[in-house]
Backbone and ligand atoms as CSV (ligand in chain L), in Angstrom:
chain,resi,resn,atom,element,x,y,z
A,1,MET,N,N,53.828,123.009,90.298
A,1,MET,CA,C,54.949,123.474,89.544
A,1,MET,C,C,55.788,122.208,89.222
A,2,VAL,N,N,56.208,122.077,88.050
A,2,VAL,CA,C,56.928,120.973,87.614
A,2,VAL,C,C,58.196,120.717,88.459
A,3,PHE,N,N,59.061,121.743,88.583
A,3,PHE,CA,C,60.232,121.729,89.111
A,3,PHE,C,C,60.154,121.125,90.577
A,4,ALA,N,N,59.226,121.683,91.308
A,4,ALA,CA,C,59.032,121.404,92.774
A,4,ALA,C,C,58.543,119.963,92.921
A,5,SER,N,N,57.961,119.461,91.955
A,5,SER,CA,C,57.376,118.068,92.117
A,5,SER,C,C,58.369,116.970,92.096
A,6,ALA,N,N,59.550,117.176,91.512
A,6,ALA,CA,C,60.580,116.197,91.299
A,6,ALA,C,C,61.341,115.840,92.629
A,7,ALA,N,N,61.194,114.633,93.088
A,7,ALA,CA,C,61.924,114.191,94.278
A,7,ALA,C,C,63.389,114.457,94.198
A,8,PRO,N,N,64.005,115.166,95.187
A,8,PRO,CA,C,65.526,115.347,95.010
A,8,PRO,C,C,66.193,114.025,94.862
A,9,ALA,N,N,65.784,113.004,95.580
A,9,ALA,CA,C,66.722,111.673,95.209
A,9,ALA,C,C,66.486,111.212,93.900
A,10,ALA,N,N,65.663,111.606,92.991
A,10,ALA,CA,C,65.586,111.150,91.631
A,10,ALA,C,C,66.581,111.754,90.804
A,11,ALA,N,N,67.224,112.936,91.119
A,11,ALA,CA,C,68.123,113.555,90.212
A,11,ALA,C,C,69.498,112.980,90.511
A,12,ALA,N,N,70.208,112.580,89.465
A,12,ALA,CA,C,71.590,112.119,89.447
A,12,ALA,C,C,72.507,113.227,90.042
A,13,GLU,N,N,73.083,112.818,91.194
A,13,GLU,CA,C,73.811,113.789,92.031
A,13,GLU,C,C,75.297,113.190,92.122
A,14,PRO,N,N,76.244,113.519,91.379
A,14,PRO,CA,C,77.672,112.874,91.577
A,14,PRO,C,C,78.110,113.112,93.116
A,15,GLN,N,N,77.777,114.189,93.733
A,15,GLN,CA,C,78.187,114.443,94.991
A,15,GLN,C,C,77.621,113.383,96.041
A,16,ASN,N,N,76.311,113.130,95.766
A,16,ASN,CA,C,75.599,112.074,96.570
A,16,ASN,C,C,76.290,110.737,96.404
A,17,GLY,N,N,76.644,110.472,95.108
A,17,GLY,CA,C,77.354,109.215,94.780
A,17,GLY,C,C,78.757,109.100,95.507
A,18,LYS,N,N,79.248,110.179,95.559
A,18,LYS,CA,C,80.643,110.246,96.194
A,18,LYS,C,C,80.400,109.922,97.642
A,19,ASP,N,N,79.291,110.532,98.374
A,19,ASP,CA,C,79.105,110.397,99.734
A,19,ASP,C,C,78.766,108.860,100.025
A,20,ILE,N,N,78.028,108.197,99.038
A,20,ILE,CA,C,77.681,106.905,99.164
A,20,ILE,C,C,79.039,105.973,99.207
A,21,ALA,N,N,79.752,106.331,98.150
A,21,ALA,CA,C,81.035,105.531,98.057
A,21,ALA,C,C,81.970,105.711,99.220
A,22,THR,N,N,81.959,106.810,99.675
A,22,THR,CA,C,82.842,107.217,100.890
A,22,THR,C,C,82.253,106.333,102.123
A,23,ARG,N,N,81.072,106.304,102.282
A,23,ARG,CA,C,80.439,105.694,103.434
A,23,ARG,C,C,80.503,104.111,103.431
A,24,TRP,N,N,80.188,103.592,102.277
A,24,TRP,CA,C,80.075,102.174,102.096
A,24,TRP,C,C,81.176,101.372,101.453
A,25,CYS,N,N,82.003,102.066,100.570
A,25,CYS,CA,C,82.980,101.340,99.879
A,25,CYS,C,C,84.437,101.767,100.152
A,26,ALA,N,N,84.710,102.874,100.798
A,26,ALA,CA,C,86.072,103.291,100.930
A,26,ALA,C,C,86.880,102.472,101.887
A,27,SER,N,N,86.328,101.585,102.784
A,27,SER,CA,C,87.158,100.763,103.545
A,27,SER,C,C,87.826,99.708,102.704
A,28,CYS,N,N,87.492,99.438,101.562
A,28,CYS,CA,C,88.163,98.437,100.755
A,28,CYS,C,C,88.739,99.016,99.470
A,29,HIS,N,N,87.870,99.910,98.919
A,29,HIS,CA,C,88.226,100.414,97.574
A,29,HIS,C,C,88.774,101.910,97.697
A,30,LEU,N,N,89.657,102.186,96.674
A,30,LEU,CA,C,90.044,103.618,96.672
A,30,LEU,C,C,88.973,104.108,95.809
A,31,VAL,N,N,88.165,105.166,96.380
A,31,VAL,CA,C,86.915,105.689,95.924
A,31,VAL,C,C,87.183,107.090,95.256
A,32,ASP,N,N,88.309,107.737,95.647
A,32,ASP,CA,C,88.588,108.941,94.948
A,32,ASP,C,C,90.031,109.241,94.762
A,33,ARG,N,N,90.449,110.060,93.951
A,33,ARG,CA,C,91.850,110.282,93.612
A,33,ARG,C,C,92.747,110.523,94.792
A,34,ASN,N,N,92.110,111.254,95.820
A,34,ASN,CA,C,93.028,111.568,96.933
A,34,ASN,C,C,93.081,110.602,98.013
A,35,GLN,N,N,92.384,109.544,97.949
A,35,GLN,CA,C,92.432,108.424,98.870
A,35,GLN,C,C,93.740,107.680,98.766
A,36,THR,N,N,94.383,107.431,99.843
A,36,THR,CA,C,95.772,106.842,99.598
A,36,THR,C,C,95.667,105.354,100.085
A,37,SER,N,N,94.768,104.802,100.948
A,37,SER,CA,C,94.909,103.541,101.474
A,37,SER,C,C,93.616,102.803,101.383
A,38,ALA,N,N,93.603,101.623,101.023
A,38,ALA,CA,C,92.394,100.580,101.082
A,38,ALA,C,C,92.957,99.249,100.984
A,39,THR,N,N,92.040,98.325,100.980
A,39,THR,CA,C,92.697,96.871,100.948
A,39,THR,C,C,93.237,96.581,99.541
A,40,TYR,N,N,94.319,95.983,99.495
A,40,TYR,CA,C,94.944,95.633,98.149
A,40,TYR,C,C,94.131,94.790,97.248
A,41,GLN,N,N,93.314,94.046,97.752
A,41,GLN,CA,C,92.469,93.062,96.881
A,41,GLN,C,C,91.374,93.709,95.994
A,42,ALA,N,N,90.855,94.931,96.546
A,42,ALA,CA,C,89.751,95.507,95.856
A,42,ALA,C,C,90.213,96.569,94.778
A,43,PRO,N,N,89.690,96.449,93.443
A,43,PRO,CA,C,90.102,97.300,92.451
A,43,PRO,C,C,89.683,98.763,92.760
A,44,PRO,N,N,90.507,99.780,92.593
A,44,PRO,CA,C,90.263,101.106,92.694
A,44,PRO,C,C,89.060,101.625,91.886
A,45,PHE,N,N,88.255,102.394,92.324
A,45,PHE,CA,C,87.067,102.802,91.471
A,45,PHE,C,C,87.466,103.424,90.191
A,46,GLY,N,N,88.621,104.128,90.193
A,46,GLY,CA,C,89.094,104.680,88.898
A,46,GLY,C,C,89.256,103.600,87.963
A,47,GLN,N,N,89.788,102.440,88.276
A,47,GLN,CA,C,89.907,101.342,87.343
A,47,GLN,C,C,88.506,100.773,86.943
A,48,ILE,N,N,87.710,100.529,88.023
A,48,ILE,CA,C,86.318,100.074,87.592
A,48,ILE,C,C,85.718,100.984,86.572
A,49,ALA,N,N,85.912,102.280,86.729
A,49,ALA,CA,C,85.330,103.328,85.887
A,49,ALA,C,C,85.745,103.028,84.355
A,50,ARG,N,N,86.954,102.495,84.128
A,50,ARG,CA,C,87.436,102.358,82.844
A,50,ARG,C,C,87.153,100.919,82.178
A,51,THR,N,N,86.523,100.143,83.052
A,51,THR,CA,C,86.028,98.769,82.459
A,51,THR,C,C,85.099,99.236,81.329
A,52,PRO,N,N,85.235,98.607,80.174
A,52,PRO,CA,C,84.556,99.018,79.024
A,52,PRO,C,C,83.091,98.822,79.231
A,53,ASP,N,N,82.621,97.879,79.823
A,53,ASP,CA,C,81.139,97.686,79.893
A,53,ASP,C,C,80.536,98.145,81.252
A,54,PHE,N,N,81.258,98.928,81.919
A,54,PHE,CA,C,80.716,99.545,83.061
A,54,PHE,C,C,79.512,100.442,82.865
A,55,ASN,N,N,78.521,100.119,83.562
A,55,ASN,CA,C,77.256,101.052,83.553
A,55,ASN,C,C,76.340,100.837,84.768
A,56,GLN,N,N,75.481,101.629,84.877
A,56,GLN,CA,C,74.574,101.606,86.030
A,56,GLN,C,C,73.896,100.182,86.240
A,57,ASN,N,N,73.506,99.597,85.116
A,57,ASN,CA,C,72.823,98.182,85.186
A,57,ASN,C,C,73.896,97.208,85.765
A,58,LYS,N,N,75.060,97.176,85.273
A,58,LYS,CA,C,76.134,96.358,85.752
A,58,LYS,C,C,76.440,96.585,87.257
A,59,LEU,N,N,76.501,97.830,87.519
A,59,LEU,CA,C,76.811,98.094,89.070
A,59,LEU,C,C,75.614,97.551,89.961
A,60,ALA,N,N,74.354,97.840,89.544
A,60,ALA,CA,C,73.244,97.342,90.322
A,60,ALA,C,C,73.303,95.795,90.350
A,61,PHE,N,N,73.654,95.090,89.207
A,61,PHE,CA,C,73.760,93.685,89.298
A,61,PHE,C,C,74.801,93.224,90.252
A,62,LEU,N,N,75.976,93.888,90.172
A,62,LEU,CA,C,77.129,93.434,91.096
A,62,LEU,C,C,76.613,93.723,92.396
A,63,LEU,N,N,75.958,94.784,92.727
A,63,LEU,CA,C,75.593,95.078,94.335
A,63,LEU,C,C,74.489,93.953,94.754
A,64,LEU,N,N,73.807,93.357,93.745
A,64,LEU,CA,C,72.868,92.369,94.183
A,64,LEU,C,C,73.540,91.122,94.613
A,65,MET,N,N,74.749,90.906,94.028
A,65,MET,CA,C,75.536,89.694,94.437
A,65,MET,C,C,76.793,90.095,95.053
A,66,PRO,N,N,76.737,90.446,96.359
A,66,PRO,CA,C,77.741,91.046,97.145
A,66,PRO,C,C,79.057,90.206,96.866
A,67,HIS,N,N,80.207,90.926,96.723
A,67,HIS,CA,C,81.435,90.167,96.594
A,67,HIS,C,C,82.082,89.867,97.934
A,68,PRO,N,N,83.128,89.077,97.931
A,68,PRO,CA,C,83.674,88.568,99.170
A,68,PRO,C,C,83.733,89.617,100.235
A,69,ASN,N,N,83.276,89.255,101.464
A,69,ASN,CA,C,83.342,90.150,102.655
A,69,ASN,C,C,82.778,91.520,102.526
A,70,MET,N,N,82.089,91.710,101.487
A,70,MET,CA,C,81.399,92.948,101.369
A,70,MET,C,C,80.052,92.908,102.148
A,71,PRO,N,N,79.856,93.982,103.100
A,71,PRO,CA,C,78.553,93.936,103.646
A,71,PRO,C,C,77.433,94.137,102.666
A,72,THR,N,N,76.173,93.705,103.093
A,72,THR,CA,C,75.206,93.892,102.097
A,72,THR,C,C,74.825,95.379,102.149
A,73,VAL,N,N,74.768,96.108,101.042
A,73,VAL,CA,C,74.422,97.595,100.990
A,73,VAL,C,C,73.040,97.565,100.355
A,74,ALA,N,N,72.105,98.161,101.036
A,74,ALA,CA,C,70.798,98.323,100.427
A,74,ALA,C,C,70.790,99.743,99.891
A,75,LEU,N,N,70.833,99.943,98.560
A,75,LEU,CA,C,70.762,101.197,97.921
A,75,LEU,C,C,69.657,101.109,96.910
A,76,ASN,N,N,68.854,102.280,96.878
A,76,ASN,CA,C,67.807,102.250,95.975
A,76,ASN,C,C,68.172,102.689,94.538
A,77,ARG,N,N,67.266,102.715,93.625
A,77,ARG,CA,C,67.758,102.877,92.237
A,77,ARG,C,C,68.540,104.263,91.959
A,78,ALA,N,N,67.817,105.236,92.621
A,78,ALA,CA,C,68.535,106.556,92.453
A,78,ALA,C,C,69.899,106.660,93.002
A,79,GLU,N,N,70.081,105.924,94.240
A,79,GLU,CA,C,71.432,105.832,94.779
A,79,GLU,C,C,72.304,105.189,93.969
A,80,VAL,N,N,71.920,104.009,93.487
A,80,VAL,CA,C,72.710,103.224,92.446
A,80,VAL,C,C,73.226,104.158,91.360
A,81,ALA,N,N,72.237,104.900,90.745
A,81,ALA,CA,C,72.532,105.788,89.604
A,81,ALA,C,C,73.511,106.886,89.882
A,82,ASP,N,N,73.256,107.351,91.205
A,82,ASP,CA,C,74.313,108.356,91.718
A,82,ASP,C,C,75.786,107.766,91.731
A,83,LEU,N,N,75.784,106.644,92.333
A,83,LEU,CA,C,77.100,106.033,92.576
A,83,LEU,C,C,77.610,105.685,91.233
A,84,ALA,N,N,76.858,105.111,90.248
A,84,ALA,CA,C,77.384,104.799,88.965
A,84,ALA,C,C,77.885,106.061,88.107
A,85,ASN,N,N,77.222,107.163,88.311
A,85,ASN,CA,C,77.611,108.496,87.684
A,85,ASN,C,C,78.948,108.948,88.370
A,86,TYR,N,N,78.983,108.694,89.679
A,86,TYR,CA,C,80.299,109.204,90.398
A,86,TYR,C,C,81.377,108.369,89.932
A,87,ILE,N,N,81.213,106.985,89.885
A,87,ILE,CA,C,82.344,106.104,89.539
A,87,ILE,C,C,82.804,106.485,87.986
A,88,ARG,N,N,81.788,106.615,87.108
A,88,ARG,CA,C,82.171,106.927,85.690
A,88,ARG,C,C,82.852,108.361,85.748
A,89,SER,N,N,82.611,109.265,86.587
A,89,SER,CA,C,83.275,110.602,86.707
A,89,SER,C,C,84.804,110.504,86.980
A,90,LEU,N,N,85.098,109.270,87.430
A,90,LEU,CA,C,86.624,109.049,87.824
A,90,LEU,C,C,87.422,108.607,86.635
A,91,ARG,N,N,86.762,108.369,85.572
A,91,ARG,CA,C,87.477,107.887,84.391
A,91,ARG,C,C,88.614,108.677,83.977
L,1,HEC,C1,C,84.724,94.617,102.582
L,1,HEC,C2,C,85.487,95.090,101.489
L,1,HEC,C3,C,84.755,95.676,100.347
L,1,HEC,C4,C,83.834,96.621,100.358
L,1,HEC,C5,C,83.229,97.272,101.624
L,1,HEC,C6,C,83.275,96.871,99.020
L,1,HEC,N1,N,84.101,96.230,98.126
L,1,HEC,FE1,FE,83.914,96.110,96.142
L,1,HEC,N2,N,85.329,94.660,95.963
L,1,HEC,C7,C,86.028,94.161,97.074
L,1,HEC,C8,C,87.073,93.231,96.554
L,1,HEC,C9,C,87.981,92.436,97.517
L,1,HEC,C10,C,86.821,93.131,95.164
L,1,HEC,C11,C,87.670,92.219,94.211
L,1,HEC,C12,C,87.209,90.805,94.271
L,1,HEC,C13,C,86.079,90.463,93.456
L,1,HEC,O1,O,85.833,91.046,92.513
L,1,HEC,O2,O,85.290,89.627,93.910
L,1,HEC,C14,C,85.825,94.047,94.886
L,1,HEC,C15,C,85.269,94.260,93.490
L,1,HEC,C16,C,84.424,95.256,93.112
L,1,HEC,C17,C,83.828,95.498,91.934
L,1,HEC,C18,C,84.379,94.803,90.603
L,1,HEC,C19,C,83.604,93.549,90.462
L,1,HEC,C20,C,83.739,92.811,89.217
L,1,HEC,O3,O,83.452,91.625,89.170
L,1,HEC,O4,O,84.133,93.575,88.158
L,1,HEC,C21,C,82.977,96.476,91.968
L,1,HEC,C22,C,82.110,97.174,90.809
L,1,HEC,C23,C,82.889,96.844,93.335
L,1,HEC,N3,N,83.633,96.029,94.035
L,1,HEC,C24,C,82.068,97.838,93.827
L,1,HEC,C25,C,81.903,98.157,95.238
L,1,HEC,C26,C,80.998,99.152,95.668
L,1,HEC,C27,C,80.059,100.037,94.784
L,1,HEC,C28,C,81.021,99.159,96.943
L,1,HEC,C29,C,80.345,100.016,97.961
L,1,HEC,C30,C,78.857,100.034,97.784
L,1,HEC,C31,C,82.024,98.286,97.397
L,1,HEC,N4,N,82.446,97.468,96.300
L,1,HEC,C32,C,82.388,97.949,98.681
L,1,HEC,C33,C,85.939,94.571,98.372
L,1,HEC,C34,C,84.896,95.453,98.892
């Protein structure tokens, strides 16, 4: 059956992206509208979402070159897609 054969991780899931952001990024970035504190150096995800050229490829590229003090996060492509979709949803 076609539907059953799709791996769950391959589907773009904004909620999954939010979980990833909360787990890996929230210590420095404001990752959702209700979050009130983060480090002042890191741009809020709502601002990153409005960067004109923001997309999944750019996010994947940025994550390959971790920014200052950011722990290396190993995310697979489906997870980066979910994260990018989630960030875009904050626009
Ligand atoms: C230890 C703190 C820290 C963590 C954790 C962190 N960031 Fe950042 N991030 C920063 C800081 C500080 C900046 C701004 C400085 C810079 O751009 O180098 C930044 C900038 C960014 C930018 C904009 C970069 C650019 O050049 O436009 C993106 C996108 C980003 N972070 C994504 C993420 C994602 C996604 C995660 C979680 C997987 C994450 N960050 C986790 C500190 C952090």
